[in-house]
N, CA, C and O atoms as a MOPAC input file, in Angstrom:
PM7 MOZYME 1SCF
protein

 N    -63.24700 1    39.69400 1    16.64100 1
 C    -62.10800 1    39.08800 1    17.27800 1
 C    -61.85600 1    38.18200 1    16.04800 1
 O    -62.65100 1    37.27400 1    15.80600 1
 N    -60.63400 1    38.42800 1    15.16100 1
 C    -59.92600 1    37.79400 1    14.50100 1
 C    -59.31800 1    36.35900 1    14.75100 1
 O    -58.44900 1    36.30300 1    15.62200 1
 N    -59.69000 1    35.09700 1    14.04700 1
 C    -58.93800 1    34.31100 1    14.60100 1
 C    -57.97100 1    33.65800 1    13.63700 1
 O    -58.22500 1    33.50200 1    12.44300 1
 N    -56.63300 1    33.21500 1    14.33800 1
 C    -56.20800 1    32.72500 1    12.37800 1
 C    -55.82300 1    31.52500 1    13.19000 1
 O    -55.60600 1    31.49200 1    14.40100 1
 N    -55.74600 1    29.96800 1    11.81200 1
 C    -55.78500 1    29.45800 1    11.33900 1
 C    -54.39500 1    28.77100 1    12.25000 1
 O    -53.74600 1    29.56900 1    12.92700 1
 N    -53.98300 1    27.33100 1    12.24300 1
 C    -52.79500 1    26.42900 1    13.07500 1
 C    -52.23400 1    27.19100 1    14.11900 1
 O    -52.55500 1    28.35500 1    14.36000 1
 N    -51.36400 1    26.50900 1    14.76100 1
 C    -51.48200 1    26.09200 1    16.36400 1
 C    -50.36900 1    27.32100 1    16.40100 1
 O    -49.59800 1    27.69100 1    15.51500 1
 N    -50.58300 1    27.86700 1    17.87800 1
 C    -48.83500 1    28.43600 1    18.33000 1
 C    -48.28500 1    28.10700 1    18.44100 1
 O    -48.21600 1    26.94400 1    18.04600 1
 N    -46.94200 1    28.84400 1    19.27600 1
 C    -45.49100 1    27.86700 1    20.57900 1
 C    -45.55200 1    26.70800 1    19.42800 1
 O    -45.77000 1    26.78000 1    18.21900 1
 N    -45.23600 1    25.46900 1    20.40800 1
 C    -44.62100 1    24.58600 1    20.19100 1
 C    -45.39100 1    23.44100 1    18.79500 1
 O    -46.59400 1    23.19700 1    18.71400 1
 N    -44.36600 1    22.93000 1    17.88800 1
 C    -45.40600 1    22.00200 1    16.73000 1
 C    -45.74000 1    20.97600 1    17.40900 1
 O    -45.09400 1    20.41300 1    18.29300 1
 N    -47.10600 1    20.64400 1    16.85300 1
 C    -47.51300 1    19.62000 1    17.05000 1
 C    -46.56000 1    17.97200 1    16.96600 1
 O    -45.34900 1    17.77000 1    16.88700 1
 N    -47.63400 1    17.09600 1    17.01900 1
 C    -46.48300 1    15.96000 1    16.94200 1
 C    -45.77500 1    15.57200 1    15.20900 1
 O    -44.69800 1    15.12700 1    14.81400 1
 N    -46.97900 1    15.99900 1    14.58200 1
 C    -47.02300 1    15.59600 1    13.27600 1
 C    -45.79900 1    16.44600 1    12.58400 1
 O    -45.12400 1    15.75000 1    11.82500 1
 N    -45.37800 1    17.82800 1    12.70100 1
 C    -44.02200 1    18.80000 1    12.87400 1
 C    -43.12100 1    18.25000 1    13.60200 1
 O    -42.00300 1    18.69200 1    13.33800 1
 N    -43.13700 1    17.48300 1    14.39700 1
 C    -42.02900 1    17.36000 1    15.08700 1
 C    -41.89100 1    15.86400 1    13.93500 1
 O    -41.41000 1    15.82700 1    12.80200 1
 N    -42.19700 1    15.31800 1    14.33900 1
 C    -42.18500 1    13.85200 1    13.77600 1
 C    -41.74100 1    14.41700 1    11.64400 1
 O    -41.14800 1    13.72300 1    10.81800 1
 N    -42.20000 1    15.52400 1    11.49400 1
 C    -41.93000 1    16.28600 1     9.87400 1
 C    -40.24000 1    16.75000 1     9.96800 1
 O    -39.36600 1    16.30800 1     9.22100 1
 N    -40.06100 1    17.60800 1    10.92000 1
 C    -38.91300 1    18.10400 1    11.40600 1
 C    -37.31500 1    16.97100 1    11.62800 1
 O    -36.10500 1    17.10400 1    11.44400 1
 N    -38.43500 1    15.67700 1    12.21700 1
 C    -36.99100 1    15.07200 1    12.95100 1
 C    -36.32300 1    14.05600 1    11.08600 1
 O    -35.17000 1    13.77100 1    10.76300 1
 N    -37.45200 1    13.84200 1    10.43100 1
 C    -37.78400 1    13.14700 1     8.85500 1
 C    -36.37400 1    14.29600 1     8.30300 1
 O    -35.32000 1    13.71800 1     8.03800 1
 N    -36.39800 1    15.68600 1     8.16700 1
 C    -35.73100 1    16.51800 1     7.85900 1
 C    -34.19500 1    16.42800 1     7.71200 1
 O    -33.29000 1    16.36200 1     6.88000 1
 N    -34.59000 1    16.48200 1     9.65700 1
 C    -32.68600 1    16.51600 1     9.59800 1
 C    -31.94300 1    15.47400 1     9.43300 1
 O    -30.76100 1    15.42800 1     9.09400 1
 N    -33.08100 1    14.14400 1     9.82400 1
 C    -32.47200 1    13.29500 1     9.71300 1
 C    -31.64100 1    12.68700 1     8.18100 1
 O    -30.53000 1    12.18700 1     8.00700 1
 N    -32.64700 1    12.97500 1     7.34800 1
 C    -32.28000 1    12.66900 1     5.53900 1
 C    -31.31100 1    13.56300 1     5.70400 1
 O    -30.28800 1    12.89000 1     5.57300 1
 N    -30.95400 1    14.82200 1     5.94000 1
 C    -29.99300 1    16.16200 1     5.26800 1
 C    -28.84400 1    15.30100 1     5.88700 1
 O    -27.75000 1    15.23200 1     5.32500 1
 N    -29.14100 1    14.57800 1     7.17700 1
 C    -27.59400 1    13.73200 1     8.11200 1
 C    -26.93000 1    13.12400 1     7.19200 1
 O    -25.76500 1    13.21200 1     6.80500 1
 N    -28.20200 1    12.21800 1     6.75600 1
 C    -27.51000 1    10.83800 1     5.88900 1
 C    -27.69300 1    11.49700 1     4.45700 1
 O    -28.28700 1    10.58700 1     3.87800 1
 N    -27.65100 1    11.80000 1     4.18100 1
 C    -27.18700 1    12.78300 1     2.50300 1
 C    -25.62400 1    13.41600 1     2.54500 1
 O    -24.65400 1    13.37300 1     1.78800 1
 N    -25.81200 1    13.79800 1     3.36400 1
 C    -24.20800 1    14.83400 1     4.11700 1
 C    -23.29100 1    13.62100 1     4.39100 1
 O    -22.11900 1    13.77500 1     4.04900 1
 N    -23.62000 1    12.47300 1     4.93600 1
 C    -23.47000 1    11.33000 1     5.44300 1
 C    -22.07700 1    10.71900 1     3.80700 1
 O    -20.87300 1    10.73700 1     3.55400 1
 N    -23.53200 1    10.23600 1     3.13300 1
 C    -23.39100 1     9.33900 1     1.89900 1
 C    -22.10700 1    10.31100 1     1.12700 1
 O    -21.10500 1     9.73100 1     0.70900 1
 N    -22.25700 1    11.89000 1     0.98500 1
 C    -21.61200 1    12.46000 1    -0.21400 1
 C    -20.21700 1    12.27900 1     0.26200 1
 O    -19.31000 1    11.91400 1    -0.48500 1
 N    -20.01200 1    12.63800 1     1.98300 1
 C    -18.96700 1    12.50300 1     2.49000 1
 C    -18.27800 1    10.83300 1     2.33500 1
 O    -17.07200 1    10.79900 1     2.09000 1
 N    -18.62400 1    10.20100 1     2.39900 1
 C    -18.29200 1     8.42800 1     2.17300 1
 C    -17.98300 1     8.23600 1     0.31000 1
 O    -17.35600 1     7.50500 1    -0.45700 1
 N    -18.75100 1     9.24100 1     0.28500 1
 C    -18.20100 1     9.49600 1    -1.54100 1
 C    -16.81200 1     9.88700 1    -1.79300 1
 O    -15.97600 1     9.22700 1    -2.41000 1
 N    -16.64200 1    11.17600 1    -1.18000 1
 C    -15.83300 1    11.92000 1    -1.47700 1
 C    -14.49400 1    10.74500 1    -0.59500 1
 O    -13.62600 1    10.08900 1    -1.17100 1
 N    -14.67700 1    10.79800 1     0.44000 1
 C    -13.53800 1     9.95800 1     0.62500 1
 C    -12.77900 1     8.69900 1     0.44900 1
 O    -11.79600 1     8.26100 1     1.04600 1
 N    -13.74800 1     8.06600 1    -0.87500 1
 C    -13.66800 1     6.65400 1    -1.19100 1
 C    -13.15800 1     7.35300 1    -2.90700 1
 O    -12.25600 1     6.81200 1    -3.54500 1
 N    -13.75700 1     8.33700 1    -3.32600 1
 C    -13.16100 1     8.33100 1    -4.32800 1
 C    -11.61400 1     9.18300 1    -4.76700 1
 O    -11.01000 1     9.18900 1    -5.83900 1
 N    -11.09700 1    10.30800 1    -2.59800 1
 C     -9.97600 1    10.67600 1    -2.72500 1
 C     -8.96800 1     9.22800 1    -2.40200 1
 O     -7.88800 1     9.00500 1    -2.94900 1
 N     -9.65700 1     8.33300 1    -1.35900 1
 C     -8.75000 1     6.90200 1    -1.18600 1
 C     -8.67900 1     5.69300 1    -2.85300 1
 O     -7.95100 1     4.72200 1    -3.05800 1
 N     -9.55000 1     6.20200 1    -3.57400 1
 C     -8.90800 1     5.33500 1    -4.72300 1
 C     -7.70100 1     6.27300 1    -5.29800 1
 O     -6.50000 1     6.06700 1    -5.12200 1
 N     -8.36700 1     7.49000 1    -6.11800 1
 C     -7.22100 1     8.73700 1    -6.44800 1
 C     -5.24800 1     8.57900 1    -5.58800 1
 O     -4.21800 1     9.02800 1    -6.09200 1
 N     -5.37100 1     7.83900 1    -4.29800 1
 C     -4.06900 1     8.35700 1    -3.46600 1
 C     -3.42200 1     7.05200 1    -4.17300 1
 O     -2.21800 1     6.95400 1    -4.40700 1
 N     -4.56800 1     5.87300 1    -4.53900 1
 C     -4.32300 1     4.36100 1    -4.69400 1
 C     -3.14500 1     4.40400 1    -6.26400 1
 O     -2.02300 1     4.10200 1    -6.67000 1
 N     -4.27600 1     4.94000 1    -6.58800 1
 C     -3.48900 1     5.00900 1    -8.48000 1
 C     -2.92300 1     5.42600 1    -8.45300 1
 O     -2.12100 1     4.82300 1    -9.16500 1
 N     -2.14200 1     6.85500 1    -7.88000 1
 C     -1.44500 1     7.68100 1    -7.24500 1
 C     -0.53400 1     7.14000 1    -7.23500 1
 O      0.31500 1     7.31600 1    -8.10800 1
 N     -0.36600 1     6.18900 1    -6.12700 1
 C      0.83500 1     5.08400 1    -5.35700 1
 C      0.97200 1     4.01400 1    -6.26000 1
 O      2.11000 1     3.56600 1    -6.12000 1
 N      0.41500 1     3.45800 1    -7.02900 1
 C      0.67000 1     2.85000 1    -8.12500 1
 C      1.52100 1     3.18800 1    -8.75700 1
 O      2.73100 1     2.96300 1    -8.77400 1
 N      0.72700 1     3.87500 1    -9.42000 1
 C      2.02300 1     4.41600 1   -10.99700 1
 C      3.58200 1     5.02500 1   -10.00500 1
 O      4.71400 1     5.28200 1   -10.41600 1
 N      3.12700 1     5.07200 1    -8.92300 1
 C      4.57000 1     5.99700 1    -8.81700 1
 C      5.65200 1     4.60000 1    -8.59400 1
 O      6.79900 1     4.41900 1    -9.00300 1
 N      4.77700 1     3.76900 1    -7.80200 1
 C      5.71800 1     2.27700 1    -7.68600 1
 C      6.18500 1     1.47100 1    -8.85100 1
 O      7.25400 1     0.86100 1    -8.81900 1
 N      5.20800 1     1.46800 1   -10.10300 1
 C      5.30200 1     1.05800 1   -11.07100 1
 C      7.15900 1     1.55100 1   -11.68800 1
 O      8.19800 1     0.95000 1   -11.96400 1
 N      6.56200 1     3.28900 1   -11.64000 1
 C      7.65200 1     4.29600 1   -11.93000 1
 C      9.54100 1     4.30000 1   -10.74800 1
 O     10.36200 1     5.21700 1   -10.78900 1
 N      9.62100 1     3.51800 1   -10.22600 1
 C     10.29500 1     3.29700 1    -9.12200 1
 C     10.96500 1     1.54800 1    -9.42100 1
 O     12.10000 1     1.27200 1    -9.03000 1
 N     10.35100 1     0.81600 1    -9.92700 1
 C     10.26500 1    -0.22100 1    -9.66700 1
 C     11.47700 1    -0.45300 1   -10.53600 1
 O     11.42600 1     0.28000 1   -11.52300 1
 N     12.79900 1    -1.39600 1   -10.50300 1
 C     13.26100 1    -1.40800 1   -11.49700 1
 C     13.15500 1    -2.82400 1   -12.97800 1
 O     12.97800 1    -4.01100 1   -13.25000 1
 N     13.35100 1    -1.85300 1   -13.33600 1
 C     12.51300 1    -3.21200 1   -14.40100 1
 C     13.17000 1    -4.73900 1   -14.41900 1
 O     14.22200 1    -5.04800 1   -13.85800 1
 N     12.38800 1    -5.54400 1   -15.12100 1
 C     12.89800 1    -6.70700 1   -14.32400 1
 C     14.03400 1    -7.77500 1   -15.08900 1
 O     13.64900 1    -8.21700 1   -16.17200 1
 N     15.36200 1    -8.21200 1   -14.62600 1
 C     16.16600 1    -8.18500 1   -15.31600 1
 C     16.61100 1    -9.87000 1   -15.37900 1
 O     16.63000 1   -10.38400 1   -14.26100 1
 N     16.98900 1   -10.84500 1   -16.58700 1
 C     16.95100 1   -11.90100 1   -16.27500 1
 C     18.28200 1   -12.12900 1   -15.99600 1
 O     19.29800 1   -11.66200 1   -16.51000 1
 N     18.09700 1   -13.02500 1   -14.98400 1
 C     19.48100 1   -13.62700 1   -14.34700 1
 C     20.18500 1   -14.67200 1   -14.80500 1
 O     19.54400 1   -15.72300 1   -14.79200 1
 N     21.61200 1   -14.76600 1   -15.32600 1
 C     21.68700 1   -15.34700 1   -16.08200 1
 C     21.89200 1   -16.84200 1   -15.26400 1
 O     22.10500 1   -16.72500 1   -14.05700 1
 N     21.85500 1   -17.98300 1   -15.71400 1
 C     22.07300 1   -19.53600 1   -15.24400 1
 C     23.65200 1   -19.84200 1   -14.67100 1
 O     24.70100 1   -19.90500 1   -15.31100 1
 N     23.39600 1   -20.01200 1   -13.16800 1
 C     24.92100 1   -20.30600 1   -13.38800 1
 C     26.10100 1   -20.90900 1   -13.87300 1
 O     25.97100 1   -22.10300 1   -14.14300 1
 N     27.50900 1   -20.28700 1   -14.10900 1
 C     28.08600 1   -21.41900 1   -14.31100 1
 C     28.46800 1   -22.39900 1   -13.69600 1
 O     28.66100 1   -22.12400 1   -12.51200 1
 N     28.71900 1   -23.68500 1   -14.01700 1
 C     28.43900 1   -24.73600 1   -13.31400 1
 C     30.13100 1   -25.05600 1   -12.86200 1
 O     30.70800 1   -25.79900 1   -13.65600 1
 N     30.56400 1   -24.80000 1   -12.24200 1
 C     31.65400 1   -25.30700 1   -10.76700 1
 C     32.62500 1   -26.45000 1   -11.62600 1
 O     32.28800 1   -27.60500 1   -11.88900 1
 N     34.24100 1   -25.62400 1   -12.06800 1
 C     35.36400 1   -26.33100 1   -12.51700 1
 C     34.60900 1   -27.55100 1   -11.57200 1
 O     33.59600 1   -27.62200 1   -10.87600 1
 N     35.82500 1   -28.54700 1   -12.01200 1
 C     35.91700 1   -30.14500 1   -11.52900 1
 C     36.48500 1   -29.89900 1   -10.56400 1
 O     36.10800 1   -30.09600 1    -9.40900 1
 N     37.42600 1   -29.45500 1   -10.92000 1
 C     38.50200 1   -29.26200 1    -9.15800 1
 C     38.04000 1   -29.06600 1    -7.92200 1
 O     38.39600 1   -29.57000 1    -6.85700 1
 N     36.81500 1   -27.90800 1    -8.28700 1
 C     36.12300 1   -26.82900 1    -6.91100 1
 C     34.96300 1   -28.21100 1    -6.72100 1
 O     34.93600 1   -28.59800 1    -5.55300 1
 N     34.34700 1   -28.72500 1    -7.34200 1
 C     33.92300 1   -29.72700 1    -7.26700 1
 C     34.05200 1   -30.85500 1    -6.45800 1
 O     33.04000 1   -31.38100 1    -5.99400 1
 N     35.17400 1   -31.29700 1    -6.22600 1
 C     35.86200 1   -32.33500 1    -5.78900 1
 C     36.11100 1   -31.35100 1    -3.78300 1
 O     35.72500 1   -31.64300 1    -2.65200 1
 N     36.84700 1   -30.32300 1    -4.31200 1
 C     37.29300 1   -29.94900 1    -2.75700 1
 C     36.30800 1   -29.65200 1    -2.31500 1
 O     36.33600 1   -29.43800 1    -1.10300 1
 N     34.72000 1   -29.45600 1    -3.16000 1
 C     33.46800 1   -28.83100 1    -2.46300 1
 C     33.03000 1   -30.34700 1    -1.35000 1
 O     32.46100 1   -30.17500 1    -0.27200 1
 N     33.49000 1   -32.00200 1    -1.95800 1
 C     32.90200 1   -33.14900 1    -1.84000 1
 C     33.98300 1   -33.30300 1    -0.58600 1
 O     33.56800 1   -33.93600 1     0.38500 1
 N     34.97700 1   -32.91400 1    -0.54300 1
 C     36.19900 1   -34.00600 1     0.23500 1
 C     35.72900 1   -33.20700 1     1.37900 1
 O     35.58600 1   -33.77100 1     2.46400 1
 N     35.38400 1   -31.50500 1     1.20500 1
 C     35.29900 1   -30.68300 1     2.60200 1
 C     33.76100 1   -30.54800 1     3.15900 1
 O     33.45400 1   -29.72500 1     4.02200 1
 N     32.67300 1   -31.61900 1     2.45200 1
 C     32.16600 1   -32.20900 1     3.22000 1
 C     32.00800 1   -33.64800 1     4.00900 1
 O     31.38800 1   -33.99200 1     5.01500 1
 N     32.85200 1   -34.30900 1     3.08600 1
 C     33.45100 1   -35.64500 1     3.95100 1
 C     34.13800 1   -35.22900 1     5.37900 1
 O     33.70800 1   -35.30400 1     6.53000 1
 N     34.95500 1   -34.92100 1     5.02400 1
 C     35.37800 1   -34.49200 1     6.06600 1
 C     34.70400 1   -33.56600 1     7.05900 1
 O     35.22400 1   -33.52900 1     8.17400 1
 N     33.68300 1   -32.84700 1     6.85600 1
 C     32.55000 1   -32.39400 1     7.58200 1
 C     31.60000 1   -33.30200 1     8.71900 1
 O     31.26100 1   -33.12300 1     9.88900 1
 N     31.36500 1   -34.42100 1     7.64000 1
 C     30.64900 1   -35.52500 1     8.02200 1
 C     31.12600 1   -36.80700 1     9.22800 1
 O     30.44000 1   -37.41300 1    10.05200 1
 N     32.56300 1   -36.88200 1     8.90600 1
 C     33.24500 1   -37.47900 1     9.71000 1
 C     33.92500 1   -36.40400 1    11.22100 1
 O     34.35400 1   -36.71200 1    12.33300 1
 N     33.76400 1   -35.37500 1    10.65600 1
 C     33.80900 1   -34.45800 1    12.53200 1
 C     32.94800 1   -34.55000 1    13.33600 1
 O     33.19500 1   -34.56500 1    14.54200 1
 N     31.80700 1   -34.62800 1    12.86900 1
 C     30.56300 1   -34.90400 1    13.25900 1
 C     30.03700 1   -35.67400 1    13.57100 1
 O     28.96900 1   -35.42900 1    14.13300 1
 N     30.53300 1   -37.29400 1    13.37000 1
 C     30.52900 1   -38.59100 1    13.95000 1
 C     29.72700 1   -39.02500 1    13.06200 1
 O     29.21800 1   -40.07900 1    13.44300 1
 N     29.36400 1   -38.69400 1    12.01700 1
 C     27.83100 1   -39.54100 1    10.88700 1
 C     28.91300 1   -40.33600 1    10.49300 1
 O     28.59800 1   -41.50800 1    10.70400 1
 N     30.14200 1   -40.24900 1     9.97700 1
 C     30.95800 1   -41.30300 1     8.93700 1
 C     32.34200 1   -41.51300 1    10.44300 1
 O     32.99800 1   -40.79300 1    11.19600 1
 N     32.15800 1   -42.81100 1    10.18000 1
 C     33.41700 1   -44.18900 1    10.72500 1
 C     34.49200 1   -43.25400 1    10.26300 1
 O     34.51500 1   -42.32000 1     9.46100 1
 N     35.47000 1   -43.88600 1    11.13000 1
 C     36.92000 1   -43.57000 1     9.86700 1
 C     37.64700 1   -44.49400 1     8.90900 1
 O     38.79000 1   -44.43500 1     8.45500 1
 N     36.54100 1   -45.47500 1     8.70600 1
 C     36.61000 1   -46.87400 1     7.70900 1
 C     35.89600 1   -46.71400 1     6.59200 1
 O     36.06900 1   -47.30300 1     5.52400 1
 N     34.91700 1   -45.73700 1     6.90800 1
 C     33.30000 1   -45.21100 1     5.88400 1
 C     33.90600 1   -43.76200 1     4.95200 1
 O     33.63300 1   -43.51200 1     3.77800 1
 N     34.89100 1   -42.85300 1     5.98700 1
 C     35.40600 1   -41.89500 1     5.62100 1
 C     36.88200 1   -41.74500 1     4.92000 1
 O     37.51100 1   -40.77300 1     4.50200 1
 N     37.03200 1   -42.54100 1     4.95600 1
 C     38.15500 1   -43.49100 1     4.08300 1
 C     38.10500 1   -43.93900 1     2.84100 1
 O     38.99500 1   -43.61000 1     2.05700 1
 N     37.08900 1   -44.74500 1     2.45200 1
 C     36.17500 1   -45.25700 1     1.53500 1
 C     35.90400 1   -44.36400 1     0.53200 1
 O     36.29400 1   -44.29400 1    -0.63300 1
 N     34.84900 1   -43.40700 1     1.47600 1
 C     34.76300 1   -42.58900 1     0.33100 1
 C     35.93400 1   -41.40900 1    -0.53200 1
 O     35.98500 1   -41.00200 1    -1.69300 1
 N     36.64000 1   -41.19100 1     0.50400 1
 C     37.59800 1   -40.27100 1     0.51600 1
 C     38.44200 1   -41.18600 1    -0.73400 1
 O     38.93400 1   -40.65600 1    -1.73000 1
 N     38.47600 1   -42.40900 1    -0.48400 1
 C     39.56700 1   -43.12400 1    -1.21100 1
 C     38.94300 1   -43.25000 1    -3.43200 1
 O     39.53100 1   -43.33400 1    -4.51000 1
 N     37.05400 1   -43.16200 1    -2.79800 1
 C     36.78800 1   -43.17700 1    -4.27900 1
 C     36.62800 1   -42.01800 1    -5.40900 1
 O     36.70200 1   -42.03600 1    -6.63800 1
 N     36.29300 1   -40.66500 1    -4.12400 1
 C     36.58500 1   -39.53800 1    -4.82400 1
 C     38.04400 1   -39.29700 1    -5.31900 1
 O     38.29700 1   -38.56000 1    -6.27200 1
 N     38.87900 1   -39.89600 1    -4.68300 1
 C     40.40600 1   -39.39200 1    -5.49900 1
 C     40.58400 1   -40.11700 1    -6.77700 1
 O     41.01200 1   -39.67400 1    -7.84200 1
 N     39.98200 1   -41.89100 1    -6.34100 1
 C     40.04200 1   -42.14300 1    -7.79100 1
 C     39.54200 1   -41.98500 1    -9.19800 1
 O     40.12700 1   -42.54000 1   -10.12700 1

């Protein structure tokens, strides 16, 4: 009778542990590779988006300082403000008349 070495049938404890380690290691390596690929792809997309935004953004324009309103408009706006304050009850009739007289003189 010829004896063969090794076990027949199911693997022993050491074989099961080794197979589990190989499967887990392969799964981890595959997962890491997929994560790196997705991160690289996301960073490429972000770079493309940033480049697109820079192309689409209008160049910054310098805004001219607003011109000072003419003195007549300033007087009119102050009188309108006084009228609003008087109508809202903040200024009494005497205060309104005095303020208006100061502006017009």
